[in-house]
C-alpha angles and dihedrals in degrees: 000000000000089000088064096053098079095046091047093048092045092052092047095048091044090053092046094048093046091049091050091048090052093049093048090047094243089124137026119232093267089044091054091051091050091048091051092050093048094050094043092049092051093046095047100043101022133054136278090254094050092049092046093051093047089050093050091050092049093052092046090050092054091050092049091048093055096044120095094008094158092056093046091049089053090053092045095237099118115125113231120334097313106013095282116156126220131218089271091062091047093047092049093059100023103052097063095059089042089054090053091050091048092050091049091049093050097038110020112226132210105274092242092049092050092048094049094045095046095044090048092061090051092045092054093047092044094048092049093047093051092044090052099041099040102024092062087073090070112086091198102081125157133194106252093220098051106010087234114155111256136172116273111269095033115144107260093015119139133185137188091248094047095046092046097049093043091052091049089047091051091052092046093050091048094051096040091044091050091054095041091052091053100249126145112247113253141137091283087075084078089071097071089037092056090041089058093049094045093044092050092050090047088053088060093045092050089045092056098039103033114009096048090052094050094250093115135024122231088247092054088047092054092047095046097048092047091052090048089049090053091049090049091052093046090048091053089053094052094042092054096040094244093129 
């Protein structure tokens, strides 16, 4: 019976959080369904720590989305009518951690490897979310591939504010995730931190080279960079003998 408690709690909390996100216009109806499925999948097949970290990231993302709405509306980067996200947004950032959970369920990983890989996907998504939502407040944005001055919110645009807060966010997610997932703090926590930084920068590179030219959607960009971040973190584990 105890084995059913976590899955049941995960499904209940995922439903409650998705419903609240729908009512506060953080998510559309299909976005709320996708959020529920992502949370439930992680809670049922993953671990308590993985589900808790995903939940924390989700709540933080909603808060970041609703902050500075006037500024984002002025820059024309508001999702939907009031910042609400669709299933595509949720899938872009939610599928990578679900893939890690699925792989771990099918082929059990070393606990450290699973923690690094899972946290890396969240670090990339979190860093990108913060860079997009907060960085748009900086008028001094530059295209990452040429350093040419561009308007805030431009695909591939980076700023000092956005890069700074995204780096801090990546570090915070790595440390918090490491503790939440029951790992002992050590230098390997730098792996998901660096994954978040690298993934976020790659998001801007892909935005300038592919997304802005119609060769990749923003959702595909989010998915790809999170997967690359996970691979980067896993590679660091194997290279250092931590897994």
